[in-house]
C-alpha positions as a Markdown table, in Angstrom:
| # | Residue | x | y | z |
|---|---|---|---|---|
| 1 | Unk | 87.2 | 97.8 | 95.3 |
| 2 | Unk | 87.0 | 100.0 | 98.2 |
| 3 | Unk | 83.8 | 98.9 | 100.2 |
| 4 | Unk | 82.6 | 100.0 | 103.8 |
| 5 | Unk | 80.2 | 98.7 | 105.4 |
| 6 | Unk | 78.0 | 99.7 | 108.1 |
| 7 | Unk | 75.5 | 97.8 | 110.3 |
| 8 | Unk | 74.0 | 97.8 | 113.8 |
| 9 | Unk | 71.4 | 100.9 | 113.1 |
| 10 | Unk | 67.9 | 101.5 | 113.9 |
| 11 | Unk | 65.1 | 102.5 | 116.5 |
| 12 | Unk | 65.8 | 102.9 | 119.9 |
| 13 | Unk | 64.0 | 105.1 | 122.4 |
| 14 | Unk | 65.4 | 108.1 | 124.2 |
| 15 | Unk | 68.5 | 107.1 | 126.7 |
| 16 | Unk | 69.1 | 104.3 | 125.1 |
| 17 | Unk | 72.3 | 102.5 | 123.7 |
| 18 | Unk | 73.2 | 101.7 | 119.9 |
| 19 | Unk | 76.6 | 100.2 | 118.4 |
| 20 | Unk | 77.3 | 100.9 | 114.8 |
| 21 | Unk | 79.9 | 99.0 | 113.1 |
| 22 | Unk | 81.7 | 99.4 | 109.8 |
| 23 | Unk | 83.8 | 97.0 | 108.2 |
| 24 | Unk | 86.5 | 97.6 | 105.7 |
| 25 | Unk | 87.2 | 95.7 | 102.7 |
| 26 | Unk | 89.5 | 96.6 | 99.7 |
| 27 | Unk | 91.7 | 98.6 | 101.9 |
| 28 | Unk | 95.6 | 98.4 | 99.9 |
| 29 | Unk | 96.8 | 101.5 | 101.1 |
| 30 | Unk | 97.5 | 103.3 | 104.6 |
| 31 | Unk | 94.8 | 104.3 | 106.5 |
| 32 | Unk | 95.1 | 108.0 | 107.6 |
| 33 | Unk | 92.2 | 107.9 | 109.7 |
| 34 | Unk | 88.4 | 106.4 | 110.3 |
| 35 | Unk | 85.8 | 108.7 | 111.0 |
| 36 | Unk | 82.0 | 108.5 | 111.2 |
| 37 | Unk | 79.5 | 111.4 | 110.3 |
| 38 | Unk | 75.6 | 111.9 | 110.1 |
| 39 | Unk | 72.9 | 113.7 | 108.1 |
| 40 | Unk | 69.5 | 115.1 | 109.5 |
| 41 | Unk | 66.7 | 115.5 | 107.3 |
| 42 | Unk | 67.4 | 119.1 | 105.9 |
| 43 | Unk | 70.6 | 119.4 | 107.4 |
| 44 | Unk | 74.8 | 119.4 | 106.5 |
| 45 | Unk | 76.6 | 115.8 | 106.7 |
| 46 | Unk | 78.5 | 116.8 | 110.1 |
| 47 | Unk | 81.0 | 115.0 | 111.8 |
| 48 | Unk | 80.7 | 113.0 | 114.7 |
| 49 | Unk | 83.8 | 111.2 | 115.7 |
| 50 | Unk | 87.2 | 110.3 | 114.1 |
| 51 | Unk | 89.6 | 108.1 | 115.2 |
| 52 | Unk | 93.5 | 108.3 | 113.5 |
| 53 | Unk | 95.7 | 105.2 | 113.5 |
| 54 | Unk | 97.7 | 106.1 | 116.3 |
| 55 | Unk | 94.4 | 105.6 | 118.4 |
| 56 | Unk | 94.1 | 109.5 | 119.1 |
| 57 | Unk | 90.3 | 110.5 | 119.3 |
| 58 | Unk | 88.3 | 113.9 | 118.5 |
| 59 | Unk | 84.4 | 113.8 | 119.2 |
| 60 | Unk | 81.8 | 116.8 | 118.3 |
| 61 | Unk | 80.7 | 118.5 | 121.2 |
| 62 | Unk | 77.2 | 117.2 | 120.9 |
| 63 | Unk | 78.4 | 113.7 | 121.7 |
| 64 | Unk | 81.1 | 114.1 | 124.2 |
| 65 | Unk | 80.8 | 111.7 | 126.8 |
| 66 | Unk | 77.8 | 109.9 | 125.1 |
| 67 | Unk | 79.3 | 108.5 | 122.1 |
| 68 | Unk | 83.0 | 106.1 | 121.5 |
| 69 | Unk | 84.7 | 105.4 | 118.6 |
| 70 | Unk | 87.0 | 102.4 | 118.1 |
| 71 | Unk | 88.2 | 100.6 | 115.7 |
| 72 | Unk | 90.9 | 97.0 | 115.4 |
| 73 | Unk | 93.2 | 98.1 | 113.1 |
| 74 | Unk | 93.9 | 94.5 | 112.1 |
| 75 | Unk | 90.0 | 93.6 | 111.3 |
| 76 | Unk | 90.1 | 97.7 | 109.7 |
| 77 | Unk | 86.7 | 97.8 | 111.4 |
| 78 | Unk | 85.2 | 100.4 | 113.2 |
| 79 | Unk | 82.3 | 100.5 | 116.0 |
| 80 | Unk | 80.6 | 103.7 | 117.7 |
| 81 | Unk | 79.3 | 103.1 | 120.7 |
| 82 | Unk | 76.2 | 105.1 | 121.1 |
| 83 | Unk | 74.6 | 105.8 | 124.6 |
| 84 | Unk | 72.0 | 108.2 | 126.2 |
| 85 | Unk | 70.8 | 108.4 | 123.2 |
| 86 | Unk | 68.7 | 111.9 | 122.3 |
| 87 | Unk | 66.0 | 112.5 | 119.6 |
| 88 | Unk | 68.6 | 114.9 | 118.1 |
| 89 | Unk | 71.1 | 112.1 | 117.3 |
| 90 | Unk | 68.6 | 111.1 | 114.7 |
| 91 | Unk | 70.7 | 110.9 | 111.6 |
| 92 | Unk | 71.7 | 108.6 | 108.7 |
| 93 | Unk | 75.0 | 107.9 | 110.4 |
| 94 | Unk | 78.4 | 107.3 | 107.5 |
| 95 | Unk | 81.5 | 105.8 | 107.9 |
| 96 | Unk | 84.2 | 107.6 | 106.6 |
| 97 | Unk | 88.3 | 106.2 | 105.7 |
| 98 | Unk | 90.6 | 108.6 | 104.6 |
| 99 | Unk | 94.0 | 107.6 | 103.4 |
| 100 | Unk | 97.0 | 109.7 | 104.0 |
| 101 | Unk | 96.7 | 110.8 | 100.5 |
| 102 | Unk | 93.7 | 112.8 | 101.6 |
| 103 | Unk | 91.1 | 110.7 | 99.6 |
| 104 | Unk | 88.1 | 109.8 | 101.4 |
| 105 | Unk | 85.6 | 107.1 | 101.0 |
| 106 | Unk | 82.1 | 106.5 | 102.5 |
| 107 | Unk | 79.8 | 104.0 | 103.8 |
| 108 | Unk | 76.4 | 103.3 | 102.4 |
| 109 | Unk | 74.9 | 104.8 | 105.7 |
| 110 | Unk | 73.0 | 103.7 | 108.2 |
| 111 | Unk | 69.9 | 104.7 | 109.7 |
| 112 | Unk | 69.9 | 105.9 | 113.9 |
| 113 | Unk | 66.2 | 106.3 | 115.1 |
| 114 | Unk | 65.8 | 108.1 | 118.5 |
| 115 | Unk | 61.8 | 108.1 | 119.9 |
| 116 | Unk | 61.0 | 110.0 | 122.7 |
């Protein structure tokens, strides 16, 4: 059974930093991609950043230069370093894992709140 468990969310002042972690377990297949999504109140879930098995990354324009995604393939762990946080980064952040068969798994989410 696949489990994704996020941690590291919390309350931070604007301009501050947080580091999110996602621990994946029960992986018995090849992973194509891991990603962070977020969903703010009243808005659709959006892709924040993704990273492929080979290491290539993509970022939403809104977080480029401020967020860094990384992964530890040996540990099936995913990270998101968030710097220079803004109020508009407030959301629930979700860890996503996509298999080579394009099956998605999701974590339960971790709340990030940025205060002014």
